C-alpha positions as CSV (number, residue, x, y, z in Angstrom):
1,M,122.2,83.1,82.7
2,E,122.4,85.7,85.5
3,E,119.9,85.2,88.3
4,R,118.6,88.7,88.0
5,V,117.8,88.2,84.3
6,E,116.0,84.9,85.1
7,K,113.9,86.6,87.7
8,S,113.1,89.4,85.2
9,I,111.9,86.8,82.7
10,F,109.7,85.1,85.2
11,V,108.2,88.4,86.5
12,R,107.7,89.7,83.0
13,G,106.1,86.5,81.9
14,K,103.7,86.4,84.8
15,I,102.6,90.0,84.4
16,L,102.2,89.8,80.7
17,H,100.3,86.6,81.0
18,E,97.9,88.2,83.6
19,A,97.6,91.3,81.4
20,S,96.7,89.1,78.4
21,I,93.8,87.6,80.4
22,F,92.8,91.1,81.5
23,E,92.7,92.2,77.9
24,K,90.6,89.3,76.9
25,M,88.2,90.0,79.7
26,I,87.8,93.6,78.4
27,D,87.2,92.2,74.9
28,V,84.4,90.0,76.1
29,F,82.8,92.7,78.2
30,L,82.9,95.3,75.4
31,S,81.6,92.8,72.8
32,M,78.7,91.8,75.0
33,Y,78.0,95.4,75.9
34,Y,78.1,96.9,72.4
35,A,77.4,94.1,70.0
36,Q,74.0,92.5,69.5
37,K,73.6,88.9,70.4
38,G,75.1,86.6,67.8
39,K,77.5,89.3,66.7
40,Q,79.9,89.4,69.6
41,S,82.4,87.1,68.0
42,E,82.5,89.2,64.8
43,F,82.8,92.4,66.9
44,M,85.8,90.9,68.7
45,Q,87.3,89.6,65.5
46,I,86.8,92.6,63.3
47,F,87.1,95.5,65.7
48,L,88.8,94.5,69.0
49,S,91.5,92.4,67.4
50,R,92.6,95.6,65.6
51,T,92.6,97.8,68.7
52,D,95.5,98.0,71.2
53,L,95.1,97.4,74.9
54,T,95.3,101.1,75.8
55,R,92.3,102.0,73.6
56,K,90.3,99.0,74.8
57,A,91.0,100.0,78.4
58,N,90.0,103.6,77.8
59,C,86.7,102.4,76.2
60,F,86.2,100.1,79.2
61,I,86.9,103.0,81.6
62,E,84.4,105.2,79.8
63,T,81.7,102.6,79.6
64,V,81.8,101.5,83.3
65,G,82.4,105.1,84.4
66,N,79.1,106.2,82.7
67,Y,76.9,103.1,83.0
68,E,78.1,100.6,85.7
69,N,77.3,102.2,89.1
70,D,77.8,99.0,91.1
71,F,81.2,98.5,89.6
72,K,82.2,102.1,90.4
73,A,80.9,101.7,94.0
74,R,83.1,98.5,94.5
75,N,86.1,100.1,92.8
76,P,86.2,103.8,93.4
77,D,89.7,104.1,92.1
78,F,89.2,102.0,89.0
79,Q,90.4,104.5,86.5
80,T,93.7,105.1,88.3
81,E,94.2,101.4,89.0
82,I,93.5,100.4,85.4
83,L,95.9,103.0,84.1
84,Q,98.5,101.6,86.6
85,I,97.9,98.1,85.1
86,L,98.6,99.5,81.6
87,K,101.7,101.3,82.8
88,T,103.1,98.2,84.4
89,R,102.3,96.0,81.4
90,N,104.0,98.4,79.1
91,I,107.1,98.6,81.2
92,M,107.3,94.8,81.4
93,A,106.8,94.5,77.6
94,H,109.0,97.3,76.3
95,E,111.6,98.5,78.8
96,V,115.1,97.2,79.2
97,L,116.3,95.5,82.4
98,Q,119.0,97.7,83.8
99,P,122.5,96.2,83.5
100,A,123.9,94.8,86.8
101,G,126.8,97.2,86.9
102,E,124.4,100.2,86.9
103,I,122.1,99.1,89.7
104,E,122.6,101.5,92.6
105,S,120.8,99.5,95.3
106,C,121.6,96.1,96.6
107,D,118.1,94.9,97.1
108,E,116.3,92.4,95.0
109,S,114.4,95.0,93.0
110,L,114.0,94.7,89.2
111,V,115.1,98.0,87.6
112,F,114.0,99.0,84.1
113,D,115.3,101.7,81.8
114,N,113.3,103.7,79.4
115,Y,115.5,105.5,76.9
116,K,112.8,107.5,75.0
117,K,113.1,111.3,75.2
118,K,114.7,111.3,78.6
119,R,116.1,108.4,80.6
120,K,113.6,107.2,83.2
121,V,114.3,104.4,85.6
122,T,111.5,102.3,87.1
123,S,112.1,99.9,89.9
124,Y,109.8,97.0,91.2
125,S,110.5,95.4,94.6
126,K,109.2,91.9,95.2
127,E,106.3,93.3,97.2
128,E,105.4,95.8,94.4
129,V,105.5,92.9,91.8
130,K,103.1,91.0,94.0
131,K,100.7,94.0,94.3
132,E,100.8,94.6,90.6
133,I,99.8,91.0,89.9
134,E,97.1,91.1,92.5
135,L,95.7,94.3,90.9
136,I,95.5,92.7,87.5
137,E,93.8,89.6,89.0
138,K,91.4,91.8,90.9
139,Y,90.2,93.5,87.7
140,C,89.9,90.2,85.8
141,E,87.6,89.1,88.6
142,E,85.7,92.4,88.6
143,I,85.2,92.3,84.8
144,Q,84.1,88.7,85.0
145,L,81.4,89.8,87.5
146,L,80.2,92.4,84.9
147,I,80.1,89.8,82.2
148,I,78.1,87.2,84.1
149,G,75.8,89.8,85.6
């Protein structure tokens, strides 16, 4: 298998793994925030398991934006950063790695194609991948702080 494809598999796997943890942290936070004690498990099983990550993240953004001032103070750009996490997660999950012959640069970037309405190319350098993973990990830790109080 081509080295570039193997690298893509590793990077996608790492980001999707971290995004799955991020999603579960949101699940726990929302269930603890909105469901009465003893009903959080049912809330997660019945409601959150049927809701996609984008909707969960938007509920989270709305909730912390309105009611969690300490969180907002620590994370003034939380809305933009969480939307960035969603964008990256969706690129890694759904877009196609650009064929080697079409890559214009010689660097080690991963380049993804989106063929929806209009072709859009997204590139991630090694440093950008690292920053994206660190951003997801940061918000997992921040949500955990909200959960434990």
